[in-house]
N, C-alpha and C positions, 0 to 999 in steps of 0.2 A: 322611437319614442317610448315605448314602455320601460326602457332601461333609463331613460331620463326622468320619466315621471317616478320610477321606483327611486332613482338616486336623490332626486329632490325631496320624495317623501321619507325617505331614511335619515336625511340631514334634519327634516323637521322633527321626526323623532328624538334623534339624538340632541338637538338644543331642547327640545321638549323636557327630556330628561335632566338636562342642565338646570333647567328653571325650577322644576319640580322637587329636584334633591339636591341643591347647591352645596350644602356642606359635605354630603357622602360624594359627590361627583369631584368636589375641589379636592378632596382629601386622596381620591383615586389617581387623578389627574396629575397631582403633586409630584409621585415618583416619574412619571414620564417628562414632565417640565424639568425637574431637578437633573434627571439623566441627559437630557438633550442640552440642558445649559451647562452641564459638567463637561461633555464632550466637545460642543463647540466653544465654550470658554477657554479650554486648555488648548484646544487647537489654534485658538486666535492668538492666545498668549504666546504660543510657540512661534506663531508666524510673525508676530510682532516683534520677538526677540529676534527671529532670523531677517527680517528685514531692517531692524536697526544694524544688527552685526554686518549685513551685507553693504550697507550704507558706509559703514567704519571702513570695511576693507576697500570700499570703492576709493574712498579718500587715500588710503595708502598706496593705491595703484593695482588695479584689477590685472594689468598686463605688466607688472613688476616683479622682478628676481632681486632679492635683498642678499649680497655676498656678506656674511659675517662669520665670526668665531663661533658662535653657539649656533646649533639647529634650534629652531623653535620646537617647543614642545615641553614636556615635564612628566610629573607622576612619580610614582615610587621607583619605576625601573629605568629612569633616565641616567644614562651612564655619563655622567657629568666628568668622571676621571679620564675618559677618552677625549673631552676636549678642552681641559683646563690648560694642557700646555700648547695648545695651538696658537699660532700667531695672529695678531689682529691685523685687519686689512690697511694697507698702507697707502700712501700717496704715490708711491712708486707702482703698486699694484694698479691704481686709478688709471693713471698716465698711460700704462702699457694696455690696459683695456680699451682706453679711448684710441688708441692708435692702431689696434688689432682687431676688434669687434666688428664684425660685418652685419649681423643681425640686429643690432640695438639700434633704438630711433633716439635714445637719449641716456648718457651714463652720469650718474651724479655721486659725489662723496657727500655723506652727511655725519656730523659728530652732535650728538647731544649732550647738553649740559644743563643739568637739572637743578631746579630750586635756587635760583639766583634772584638777587633783589635788583629792581630799576628804578632810578631816581629822576624826578624832575622837581627841582625848586624844593617844595616842603612834601611833595606826594611821593609816596612810595608803594611799588606794587611787589610783594614778595611771593617766592615759589614760583618765579616764573621759569619756563623750560626755553632755554637759549639754544637755536639749532643752526649751526654754520654748516654751511651748503656751498657747494659749487654752483656753477652757472647754469647747468642743465637742469637743476632741480624743478623748474617750472615744468619741464616736459614730464616728469615723474607725477607731481600732484597738480589738480586743476586749481589753480591759485585765483581766487575772485578778489578784487579789491572794492571797498568802499571809499576809498582815496587813495592818491598817489599811484606809484608805480614799481615795478621790479628793478632789480640791479641791472644794470648795462654791463656789457662785457668787459669795458675797461673798468668800472669799479670792481666787478669780481677778480679779474686779473690783479689790479694793484693793490686788492685788499683794503680798499676805502672804509673808512669809519662811518657805515651807514647802515640803518636797521630798519626792518619791516615788522611791524608790531601788530597782534591781535586786538580784536575789538575790546575785550576785557579789560587788556593792560590800556588801550587808548582811553578807555573811560575811568581808569583808575588814576592815570598819570595827566589826562587832560579832561577834567570834567566839565569844563566852560570854554575851552580852546580848540583851535584846529592843530592836530599834531604835526602838521607836514611843515617840515623844516625847522620844527624845534630839536634843541639838543639835550639829550637824557643820558644818564651814567649807567654804565653797565660793563662788568668784568675789569672794574677798575679804569675804564676809559670813557671818553665823552663821544656819543655817536648821533648822527644826525638821523632823523626820521625822515623817509622817503616814501613810506606806504603804509596803509592799515587795511589788514585784511576784513573781508566781508564777515558778518556773524555767521557762524554755523549752528552753534549748540553743542551740547556735550554729545558724543557717541558712546558706544559700548567700549571701545577700545581706549586703554589708557594713552596719552600723549598722541591722539589721533586729531582732536579739534584744533584749529588753528587760532582759537579766541585767546588762549593764555599762553601763546608761544611767541617768541621775539626771533626773527632770522636774520643773521649776519652773514656776510662773504666768508667763505672759507678762508681765504688768505689773509683776512682780519685775524681771525681766531687762531691762525697759525703763528702769529705773531705776539699772541697774548699767552697761548696755553699751549701744552703737549698734545696734540689731538690723539695721539695713540694710548693716553690715558684714560681717555673718554668712550671708548667702545665705538669706533668708526665703522661705518656701513657703507658699502658701495650698491648703489641701486642702479639696477639696468632694466630699461623700459624697451620690450620686444617692439619691432616692427609691425604695423599692421599687415596681416596675411602671414604673419610667422607665427606658429604655436610657442607657447611656452615651453614646450618639451625641445623643440628645436633650439631656442635661444639658450637654453639651461645646458644642452649638450655642448653646444660651441664655448659656453663661458666655463664649463668644467674643464675642457680641453686647454684652453686660454690659462686659465688659473694653475693648473697643473705645469703647464710649461712655464709661466711666469715664476713658479715657487720650484721649478727644477725637480718634480718627483719623477721618481722611476717607477714602471709600470706596475712594480710590486708594493709600490707604498700606498697607503690609504690618503684620501684626500685630508688636507690639513686646514680645511675652510667648509664652511656650510652655505648650501645654496637653498635659501627660503623663499617660498611663493607664499602670496596672501591667501590662497587655497589651501594650505594648511590649517590657517585659524578655524575656517568654516568646517572642514573635514574633520577635526577634532571635535567640534561641539554638535556635529550632525547625529552622531551615536547619542549623546546625551539627549538631544531633542527628540530622537526616535524612541528612547525609554519613556521620556515624559509622554508623548504622545499615545504609546501603546498602555500605560498605566493609567492615563486619563480616560482613553476609549474604555478599557476594562470596566474600570469604576462607574463610568456613565452605562454602560451597558448594564450593569448590575442593577442600577437604580431604574431603567427603563423597564427592566424584567420584574423587578418591585411593583413598577407602575401597572406593567401588564397584567400582574395577578389582580391589582384593584380593578382594572377595565372588565377583567373576565367575571369578577364577582359582581359589577355593574350589569353585566349582561345575563347573568344567570338571573338577577333580581328582575331585570327587565322582562325576560321571558316568561317567570313566574306572574308577573302583574298583568303582563298583556296576553295571557294565554286564551282568554274569552275572546279577544278580538282577532287572534291568530285563527280560532275556531270559526268565526264569522267569515273571515278572509277565505278562508278553504271551502267553507260551504258555497261562497259565492263564486267558486271556481279557480282560486288563487293556486297556481302551482307551488309545487315543494320548493324549486330553485327559487321561486319569488321572495318566498319566506326567507330563504338561506340568505340570499343576497341583501335583503331587507336588514337583517341583523348584523351580517358582515360589515355592510357600508356604515352602519350604526357605529360599530366597534372601531372602524379604521377612521370616521370623523371625530370621534372622542380622541383618540391617540394623536390624529394629527393637530387637534385643537390643542392637547397638551404640549406637543412639539413647538407649536407656532408661540405658544406661552413663552417656552424656555428661549426661542429665538429673540423674542421682544425684550426678555431680562437682558440678555447678552448685549443686543443693541443698544438698548437703554445705559447700561453700564459703560460700553464703548463711547457714546456720546457724552456722558458725565465725565469718563476722563479726558476726552478732547476738551472739553470746556474747562475742566477745573485743572488738570495737570499738564495739558496740550499733548497728551501722548496718542497719536494715531493708531488705533488698533485695527489690525489687518484680519477681515474675516472673507474668506475665499467663497465664492459662488458654489464651488464643488463640494464644500462642507456644508452649506445650507442645504444642497440637494440631498447628501447624504442624511442629515438629519430628518427631512421628510420620508427619506427611503426606510429609514429605521423605524420611524413612527408608524408609518404605513404597514411594516412587516410585523411590528409588535401588535397592532390592531387586528391584522388577520389571524395571528396566532393566537391572541385572546379570545376573539370572537367566533372561532370555528366551530368549537365544541358547542357553545350555547345555540348558535346558529344552527347547526345540525339536529339539535334536540328539537329546537322550535319548529323546523321543517317538517319533522317525522310525526308531530303530533296527531293524534286522531281527532277531525273536526268536531266529531259528536261529543268526545270526552271533553274537548277544549272549550266548548259553549257550555256544557254541565258546570265546569270548574268555577264558574261564577257564582 
């Protein structure tokens, strides 16, 4: 009960100091507020970017392996000269893998044809990404439709002139009409629209959203273009219960066998996993987090000096009251804890102000820009822990000084 009374009394003193010295207290708490806001703000920004990235990677297929000519990556030390003469994946590679792979749930061949124009009557949509895919593509990506359907096996096999379009294309070509069953022009041919993808919105990765993509059967595209000139990819989805490393090991052995590579020869193909994308950005995210944390800690420390200044002034102003408390029997630890709790209360208040600013900005971003900011509970707890620690550090010396005051001298100080 004594501790509870002490706790509430210290809070009362803290808020009394806030009311009596509003400007001084506000300026002192500003450092803690800015520091906590910086730490949580940067952590939240990185979490939001990571969540959007993972969402985009999920669309590519989190359990997928892409067999391509070029390894994913880049930078100044990217050995492009090792890969430039590699062969592109072929339809023969695709057919062989379909026959021999045992750990795959689905195998698809995809060819991307960028910046094409689609036409319907007097309406045009430019810079459309046309994706020619084999029938198993629906096993790789989670395709949701707002209207229509996917290709049938017969349409894929025969290369029927049909197309599935994204929601942005549908709005551009058919602003006031139902697209299903309409005939559009693309790649110099007439195609029948059989489906419209559900609107996804833009992701962090290029060509991930289906909103501005038109999908046609691979065998149709083979009759119109030379698919080898457009960087084809073979996409393999691993079976449930099979790790990506196991699936990759099997694919590497099969591809080396299909390409008749000797044991001494290097791979002439790349096996790319979507996890490569997130791994490359994790280092950057970690650097940003560390930098933000250091900047925030410096701001909090500056705020801590301000809190310490308030506590020294508070001890000076309340020396007479401390003397009266001691003369009435108050122990040293009572005075010590009184000022420590007051210091912690001030810092926590500054930290809560920082959190309030972050959540307010997050709410405004959600309303204005539709961006969902991710703020994790453990980071909120970290902010409270930092505020509490800074409060203890800032208040310990003034609290010790107050607790050791001589009661007679303290009473005379008035």
